[in-house]
mmCIF file of the N, C-alpha and C atoms, coordinates in Angstrom:
data_MODEL
# 
_entry.id   MODEL 
# 
loop_
_atom_site.group_PDB 
_atom_site.id 
_atom_site.type_symbol 
_atom_site.label_atom_id 
_atom_site.label_alt_id 
_atom_site.label_comp_id 
_atom_site.label_asym_id 
_atom_site.label_entity_id 
_atom_site.label_seq_id 
_atom_site.pdbx_PDB_ins_code 
_atom_site.Cartn_x 
_atom_site.Cartn_y 
_atom_site.Cartn_z 
_atom_site.occupancy 
_atom_site.B_iso_or_equiv 
_atom_site.pdbx_formal_charge 
_atom_site.auth_seq_id 
_atom_site.auth_comp_id 
_atom_site.auth_asym_id 
_atom_site.auth_atom_id 
_atom_site.pdbx_PDB_model_num 
ATOM 1   N N  . UNK A 1 1  ? 129.667 73.449 113.815 1.00 0.00 ? 1  UNK A N  1 
ATOM 2   C CA . UNK A 1 1  ? 128.994 72.231 113.454 1.00 0.00 ? 1  UNK A CA 1 
ATOM 3   C C  . UNK A 1 1  ? 127.497 72.507 113.365 1.00 0.00 ? 1  UNK A C  1 
ATOM 4   N N  . UNK A 1 2  ? 126.907 72.078 112.259 1.00 0.00 ? 2  UNK A N  1 
ATOM 5   C CA . UNK A 1 2  ? 125.492 72.326 112.013 1.00 0.00 ? 2  UNK A CA 1 
ATOM 6   C C  . UNK A 1 2  ? 124.698 71.038 112.247 1.00 0.00 ? 2  UNK A C  1 
ATOM 7   N N  . UNK A 1 3  ? 123.665 71.138 113.055 1.00 0.00 ? 3  UNK A N  1 
ATOM 8   C CA . UNK A 1 3  ? 122.829 69.987 113.366 1.00 0.00 ? 3  UNK A CA 1 
ATOM 9   C C  . UNK A 1 3  ? 121.465 70.200 112.719 1.00 0.00 ? 3  UNK A C  1 
ATOM 10  N N  . UNK A 1 4  ? 121.000 69.223 111.946 1.00 0.00 ? 4  UNK A N  1 
ATOM 11  C CA . UNK A 1 4  ? 119.672 69.326 111.345 1.00 0.00 ? 4  UNK A CA 1 
ATOM 12  C C  . UNK A 1 4  ? 118.701 68.463 112.138 1.00 0.00 ? 4  UNK A C  1 
ATOM 13  N N  . UNK A 1 5  ? 117.563 69.060 112.418 1.00 0.00 ? 5  UNK A N  1 
ATOM 14  C CA . UNK A 1 5  ? 116.522 68.369 113.161 1.00 0.00 ? 5  UNK A CA 1 
ATOM 15  C C  . UNK A 1 5  ? 115.320 68.222 112.240 1.00 0.00 ? 5  UNK A C  1 
ATOM 16  N N  . UNK A 1 6  ? 114.906 66.982 112.035 1.00 0.00 ? 6  UNK A N  1 
ATOM 17  C CA . UNK A 1 6  ? 113.753 66.723 111.186 1.00 0.00 ? 6  UNK A CA 1 
ATOM 18  C C  . UNK A 1 6  ? 112.486 66.844 112.026 1.00 0.00 ? 6  UNK A C  1 
ATOM 19  N N  . UNK A 1 7  ? 111.662 67.833 111.700 1.00 0.00 ? 7  UNK A N  1 
ATOM 20  C CA . UNK A 1 7  ? 110.428 68.048 112.452 1.00 0.00 ? 7  UNK A CA 1 
ATOM 21  C C  . UNK A 1 7  ? 109.286 67.249 111.838 1.00 0.00 ? 7  UNK A C  1 
ATOM 22  N N  . UNK A 1 8  ? 109.177 67.279 110.517 1.00 0.00 ? 8  UNK A N  1 
ATOM 23  C CA . UNK A 1 8  ? 108.084 66.610 109.820 1.00 0.00 ? 8  UNK A CA 1 
ATOM 24  C C  . UNK A 1 8  ? 108.578 65.279 109.274 1.00 0.00 ? 8  UNK A C  1 
ATOM 25  N N  . UNK A 1 9  ? 108.698 64.288 110.149 1.00 0.00 ? 9  UNK A N  1 
ATOM 26  C CA . UNK A 1 9  ? 109.162 62.989 109.700 1.00 0.00 ? 9  UNK A CA 1 
ATOM 27  C C  . UNK A 1 9  ? 108.037 62.241 108.979 1.00 0.00 ? 9  UNK A C  1 
ATOM 28  N N  . UNK A 1 10 ? 108.381 61.114 108.351 1.00 0.00 ? 10 UNK A N  1 
ATOM 29  C CA . UNK A 1 10 ? 107.431 60.438 107.473 1.00 0.00 ? 10 UNK A CA 1 
ATOM 30  C C  . UNK A 1 10 ? 106.205 59.887 108.180 1.00 0.00 ? 10 UNK A C  1 
ATOM 31  N N  . UNK A 1 11 ? 106.254 59.389 109.432 1.00 0.00 ? 11 UNK A N  1 
ATOM 32  C CA . UNK A 1 11 ? 105.005 58.933 110.054 1.00 0.00 ? 11 UNK A CA 1 
ATOM 33  C C  . UNK A 1 11 ? 103.999 60.069 110.268 1.00 0.00 ? 11 UNK A C  1 
ATOM 34  N N  . UNK A 1 12 ? 104.496 61.243 110.602 1.00 0.00 ? 12 UNK A N  1 
ATOM 35  C CA . UNK A 1 12 ? 103.607 62.381 110.784 1.00 0.00 ? 12 UNK A CA 1 
ATOM 36  C C  . UNK A 1 12 ? 102.998 62.816 109.453 1.00 0.00 ? 12 UNK A C  1 
ATOM 37  N N  . UNK A 1 13 ? 103.777 62.787 108.395 1.00 0.00 ? 13 UNK A N  1 
ATOM 38  C CA . UNK A 1 13 ? 103.252 63.126 107.061 1.00 0.00 ? 13 UNK A CA 1 
ATOM 39  C C  . UNK A 1 13 ? 102.200 62.131 106.611 1.00 0.00 ? 13 UNK A C  1 
ATOM 40  N N  . UNK A 1 14 ? 102.446 60.840 106.848 1.00 0.00 ? 14 UNK A N  1 
ATOM 41  C CA . UNK A 1 14 ? 101.464 59.815 106.483 1.00 0.00 ? 14 UNK A CA 1 
ATOM 42  C C  . UNK A 1 14 ? 100.179 60.017 107.270 1.00 0.00 ? 14 UNK A C  1 
ATOM 43  N N  . UNK A 1 15 ? 100.294 60.299 108.565 1.00 0.00 ? 15 UNK A N  1 
ATOM 44  C CA . UNK A 1 15 ? 99.115  60.557 109.393 1.00 0.00 ? 15 UNK A CA 1 
ATOM 45  C C  . UNK A 1 15 ? 98.319  61.736 108.855 1.00 0.00 ? 15 UNK A C  1 
ATOM 46  N N  . UNK A 1 16 ? 98.989  62.839 108.556 1.00 0.00 ? 16 UNK A N  1 
ATOM 47  C CA . UNK A 1 16 ? 98.287  64.026 108.076 1.00 0.00 ? 16 UNK A CA 1 
ATOM 48  C C  . UNK A 1 16 ? 97.607  63.782 106.738 1.00 0.00 ? 16 UNK A C  1 
ATOM 49  N N  . UNK A 1 17 ? 98.291  63.109 105.811 1.00 0.00 ? 17 UNK A N  1 
ATOM 50  C CA . UNK A 1 17 ? 97.683  62.867 104.496 1.00 0.00 ? 17 UNK A CA 1 
ATOM 51  C C  . UNK A 1 17 ? 96.527  61.883 104.588 1.00 0.00 ? 17 UNK A C  1 
ATOM 52  N N  . UNK A 1 18 ? 96.634  60.870 105.444 1.00 0.00 ? 18 UNK A N  1 
ATOM 53  C CA . UNK A 1 18 ? 95.512  59.961 105.641 1.00 0.00 ? 18 UNK A CA 1 
ATOM 54  C C  . UNK A 1 18 ? 94.318  60.683 106.242 1.00 0.00 ? 18 UNK A C  1 
ATOM 55  N N  . UNK A 1 19 ? 94.580  61.602 107.159 1.00 0.00 ? 19 UNK A N  1 
ATOM 56  C CA . UNK A 1 19 ? 93.502  62.380 107.767 1.00 0.00 ? 19 UNK A CA 1 
ATOM 57  C C  . UNK A 1 19 ? 92.834  63.277 106.734 1.00 0.00 ? 19 UNK A C  1 
ATOM 58  N N  . UNK A 1 20 ? 93.621  63.927 105.884 1.00 0.00 ? 20 UNK A N  1 
ATOM 59  C CA . UNK A 1 20 ? 93.064  64.784 104.834 1.00 0.00 ? 20 UNK A CA 1 
ATOM 60  C C  . UNK A 1 20 ? 92.209  63.963 103.879 1.00 0.00 ? 20 UNK A C  1 
ATOM 61  N N  . UNK A 1 21 ? 92.726  62.829 103.427 1.00 0.00 ? 21 UNK A N  1 
ATOM 62  C CA . UNK A 1 21 ? 91.988  61.981 102.490 1.00 0.00 ? 21 UNK A CA 1 
ATOM 63  C C  . UNK A 1 21 ? 90.692  61.475 103.120 1.00 0.00 ? 21 UNK A C  1 
ATOM 64  N N  . UNK A 1 22 ? 90.744  61.069 104.381 1.00 0.00 ? 22 UNK A N  1 
ATOM 65  C CA . UNK A 1 22 ? 89.558  60.541 105.052 1.00 0.00 ? 22 UNK A CA 1 
ATOM 66  C C  . UNK A 1 22 ? 88.499  61.621 105.262 1.00 0.00 ? 22 UNK A C  1 
ATOM 67  N N  . UNK A 1 23 ? 88.902  62.820 105.639 1.00 0.00 ? 23 UNK A N  1 
ATOM 68  C CA . UNK A 1 23 ? 87.937  63.894 105.869 1.00 0.00 ? 23 UNK A CA 1 
ATOM 69  C C  . UNK A 1 23 ? 87.298  64.336 104.557 1.00 0.00 ? 23 UNK A C  1 
ATOM 70  N N  . UNK A 1 24 ? 88.108  64.521 103.526 1.00 0.00 ? 24 UNK A N  1 
ATOM 71  C CA . UNK A 1 24 ? 87.563  64.915 102.225 1.00 0.00 ? 24 UNK A CA 1 
ATOM 72  C C  . UNK A 1 24 ? 86.670  63.809 101.668 1.00 0.00 ? 24 UNK A C  1 
ATOM 73  N N  . UNK A 1 25 ? 87.132  62.578 101.767 1.00 0.00 ? 25 UNK A N  1 
ATOM 74  C CA . UNK A 1 25 ? 86.318  61.452 101.299 1.00 0.00 ? 25 UNK A CA 1 
ATOM 75  C C  . UNK A 1 25 ? 85.029  61.324 102.076 1.00 0.00 ? 25 UNK A C  1 
ATOM 76  N N  . UNK A 1 26 ? 85.071  61.553 103.370 1.00 0.00 ? 26 UNK A N  1 
ATOM 77  C CA . UNK A 1 26 ? 83.858  61.511 104.189 1.00 0.00 ? 26 UNK A CA 1 
ATOM 78  C C  . UNK A 1 26 ? 82.879  62.596 103.815 1.00 0.00 ? 26 UNK A C  1 
ATOM 79  N N  . UNK A 1 27 ? 83.384  63.770 103.521 1.00 0.00 ? 27 UNK A N  1 
ATOM 80  C CA . UNK A 1 27 ? 82.521  64.868 103.105 1.00 0.00 ? 27 UNK A CA 1 
ATOM 81  C C  . UNK A 1 27 ? 81.849  64.552 101.765 1.00 0.00 ? 27 UNK A C  1 
ATOM 82  N N  . UNK A 1 28 ? 82.646  64.057 100.825 1.00 0.00 ? 28 UNK A N  1 
ATOM 83  C CA . UNK A 1 28 ? 82.120  63.755 99.490  1.00 0.00 ? 28 UNK A CA 1 
ATOM 84  C C  . UNK A 1 28 ? 81.096  62.626 99.558  1.00 0.00 ? 28 UNK A C  1 
ATOM 85  N N  . UNK A 1 29 ? 81.414  61.552 100.275 1.00 0.00 ? 29 UNK A N  1 
ATOM 86  C CA . UNK A 1 29 ? 80.475  60.441 100.358 1.00 0.00 ? 29 UNK A CA 1 
ATOM 87  C C  . UNK A 1 29 ? 79.224  60.818 101.157 1.00 0.00 ? 29 UNK A C  1 
ATOM 88  N N  . UNK A 1 30 ? 79.370  61.742 102.088 1.00 0.00 ? 30 UNK A N  1 
ATOM 89  C CA . UNK A 1 30 ? 78.198  62.216 102.827 1.00 0.00 ? 30 UNK A CA 1 
ATOM 90  C C  . UNK A 1 30 ? 77.280  63.049 101.954 1.00 0.00 ? 30 UNK A C  1 
ATOM 91  N N  . UNK A 1 31 ? 77.848  63.866 101.090 1.00 0.00 ? 31 UNK A N  1 
ATOM 92  C CA . UNK A 1 31 ? 77.043  64.687 100.179 1.00 0.00 ? 31 UNK A CA 1 
ATOM 93  C C  . UNK A 1 31 ? 76.373  63.848 99.101  1.00 0.00 ? 31 UNK A C  1 
ATOM 94  N N  . UNK A 1 32 ? 77.094  62.838 98.571  1.00 0.00 ? 32 UNK A N  1 
ATOM 95  C CA . UNK A 1 32 ? 76.537  62.021 97.499  1.00 0.00 ? 32 UNK A CA 1 
ATOM 96  C C  . UNK A 1 32 ? 75.510  61.025 98.028  1.00 0.00 ? 32 UNK A C  1 
ATOM 97  N N  . UNK A 1 33 ? 75.750  60.490 99.215  1.00 0.00 ? 33 UNK A N  1 
ATOM 98  C CA . UNK A 1 33 ? 74.802  59.572 99.850  1.00 0.00 ? 33 UNK A CA 1 
ATOM 99  C C  . UNK A 1 33 ? 74.599  58.300 99.048  1.00 0.00 ? 33 UNK A C  1 
ATOM 100 N N  . UNK A 1 34 ? 73.406  57.740 99.160  1.00 0.00 ? 34 UNK A N  1 
ATOM 101 C CA . UNK A 1 34 ? 73.074  56.520 98.432  1.00 0.00 ? 34 UNK A CA 1 
ATOM 102 C C  . UNK A 1 34 ? 73.893  55.334 98.881  1.00 0.00 ? 34 UNK A C  1 
ATOM 103 N N  . UNK A 1 35 ? 74.453  54.624 97.930  1.00 0.00 ? 35 UNK A N  1 
ATOM 104 C CA . UNK A 1 35 ? 75.228  53.423 98.232  1.00 0.00 ? 35 UNK A CA 1 
ATOM 105 C C  . UNK A 1 35 ? 76.607  53.741 98.809  1.00 0.00 ? 35 UNK A C  1 
ATOM 106 N N  . UNK A 1 36 ? 76.967  55.010 98.876  1.00 0.00 ? 36 UNK A N  1 
ATOM 107 C CA . UNK A 1 36 ? 78.272  55.395 99.417  1.00 0.00 ? 36 UNK A CA 1 
ATOM 108 C C  . UNK A 1 36 ? 78.255  55.587 100.932 1.00 0.00 ? 36 UNK A C  1 
ATOM 109 N N  . UNK A 1 37 ? 77.096  55.380 101.572 1.00 0.00 ? 37 UNK A N  1 
ATOM 110 C CA . UNK A 1 37 ? 77.036  55.586 103.017 1.00 0.00 ? 37 UNK A CA 1 
ATOM 111 C C  . UNK A 1 37 ? 77.899  54.563 103.768 1.00 0.00 ? 37 UNK A C  1 
ATOM 112 N N  . UNK A 1 38 ? 78.091  53.380 103.183 1.00 0.00 ? 38 UNK A N  1 
ATOM 113 C CA . UNK A 1 38 ? 79.006  52.414 103.814 1.00 0.00 ? 38 UNK A CA 1 
ATOM 114 C C  . UNK A 1 38 ? 80.421  52.976 103.865 1.00 0.00 ? 38 UNK A C  1 
ATOM 115 N N  . UNK A 1 39 ? 80.853  53.569 102.765 1.00 0.00 ? 39 UNK A N  1 
ATOM 116 C CA . UNK A 1 39 ? 82.190  54.172 102.731 1.00 0.00 ? 39 UNK A CA 1 
ATOM 117 C C  . UNK A 1 39 ? 82.268  55.370 103.661 1.00 0.00 ? 39 UNK A C  1 
ATOM 118 N N  . UNK A 1 40 ? 81.174  56.105 103.797 1.00 0.00 ? 40 UNK A N  1 
ATOM 119 C CA . UNK A 1 40 ? 81.141  57.240 104.706 1.00 0.00 ? 40 UNK A CA 1 
ATOM 120 C C  . UNK A 1 40 ? 81.417  56.769 106.141 1.00 0.00 ? 40 UNK A C  1 
ATOM 121 N N  . UNK A 1 41 ? 80.794  55.669 106.522 1.00 0.00 ? 41 UNK A N  1 
ATOM 122 C CA . UNK A 1 41 ? 81.021  55.103 107.845 1.00 0.00 ? 41 UNK A CA 1 
ATOM 123 C C  . UNK A 1 41 ? 82.433  54.593 108.033 1.00 0.00 ? 41 UNK A C  1 
ATOM 124 N N  . UNK A 1 42 ? 82.970  53.950 107.001 1.00 0.00 ? 42 UNK A N  1 
ATOM 125 C CA . UNK A 1 42 ? 84.342  53.432 107.087 1.00 0.00 ? 42 UNK A CA 1 
ATOM 126 C C  . UNK A 1 42 ? 85.348  54.573 107.220 1.00 0.00 ? 42 UNK A C  1 
ATOM 127 N N  . UNK A 1 43 ? 85.125  55.637 106.472 1.00 0.00 ? 43 UNK A N  1 
ATOM 128 C CA . UNK A 1 43 ? 86.046  56.777 106.558 1.00 0.00 ? 43 UNK A CA 1 
ATOM 129 C C  . UNK A 1 43 ? 85.929  57.473 107.914 1.00 0.00 ? 43 UNK A C  1 
ATOM 130 N N  . UNK A 1 44 ? 84.732  57.512 108.466 1.00 0.00 ? 44 UNK A N  1 
ATOM 131 C CA . UNK A 1 44 ? 84.573  58.057 109.816 1.00 0.00 ? 44 UNK A CA 1 
ATOM 132 C C  . UNK A 1 44 ? 85.308  57.228 110.845 1.00 0.00 ? 44 UNK A C  1 
ATOM 133 N N  . UNK A 1 45 ? 85.274  55.910 110.683 1.00 0.00 ? 45 UNK A N  1 
ATOM 134 C CA . UNK A 1 45 ? 86.017  55.027 111.585 1.00 0.00 ? 45 UNK A CA 1 
ATOM 135 C C  . UNK A 1 45 ? 87.524  55.234 111.434 1.00 0.00 ? 45 UNK A C  1 
ATOM 136 N N  . UNK A 1 46 ? 87.960  55.477 110.211 1.00 0.00 ? 46 UNK A N  1 
ATOM 137 C CA . UNK A 1 46 ? 89.383  55.748 109.981 1.00 0.00 ? 46 UNK A CA 1 
ATOM 138 C C  . UNK A 1 46 ? 89.808  57.032 110.680 1.00 0.00 ? 46 UNK A C  1 
ATOM 139 N N  . UNK A 1 47 ? 88.985  58.080 110.590 1.00 0.00 ? 47 UNK A N  1 
ATOM 140 C CA . UNK A 1 47 ? 89.301  59.339 111.274 1.00 0.00 ? 47 UNK A CA 1 
ATOM 141 C C  . UNK A 1 47 ? 89.353  59.103 112.777 1.00 0.00 ? 47 UNK A C  1 
ATOM 142 N N  . UNK A 1 48 ? 88.408  58.355 113.292 1.00 0.00 ? 48 UNK A N  1 
ATOM 143 C CA . UNK A 1 48 ? 88.390  58.067 114.732 1.00 0.00 ? 48 UNK A CA 1 
ATOM 144 C C  . UNK A 1 48 ? 89.620  57.257 115.125 1.00 0.00 ? 48 UNK A C  1 
ATOM 145 N N  . UNK A 1 49 ? 90.015  56.306 114.278 1.00 0.00 ? 49 UNK A N  1 
ATOM 146 C CA . UNK A 1 49 ? 91.197  55.493 114.559 1.00 0.00 ? 49 UNK A CA 1 
ATOM 147 C C  . UNK A 1 49 ? 92.495  56.280 114.505 1.00 0.00 ? 49 UNK A C  1 
ATOM 148 N N  . UNK A 1 50 ? 92.540  57.252 113.582 1.00 0.00 ? 50 UNK A N  1 
ATOM 149 C CA . UNK A 1 50 ? 93.750  58.052 113.501 1.00 0.00 ? 50 UNK A CA 1 
ATOM 150 C C  . UNK A 1 50 ? 93.885  58.919 114.721 1.00 0.00 ? 50 UNK A C  1 
# 
């Protein structure tokens, strides 16, 4: 009898992809600056929340 164990379930995948998007977005908005600093702060809060 073969038992399959799911290691990378969907909540973990969602967490990882949200973290990737937030970090990349934070880097981009930090480099561009200007009116995007509000988004930079929001993405930092998202990373902290995750």
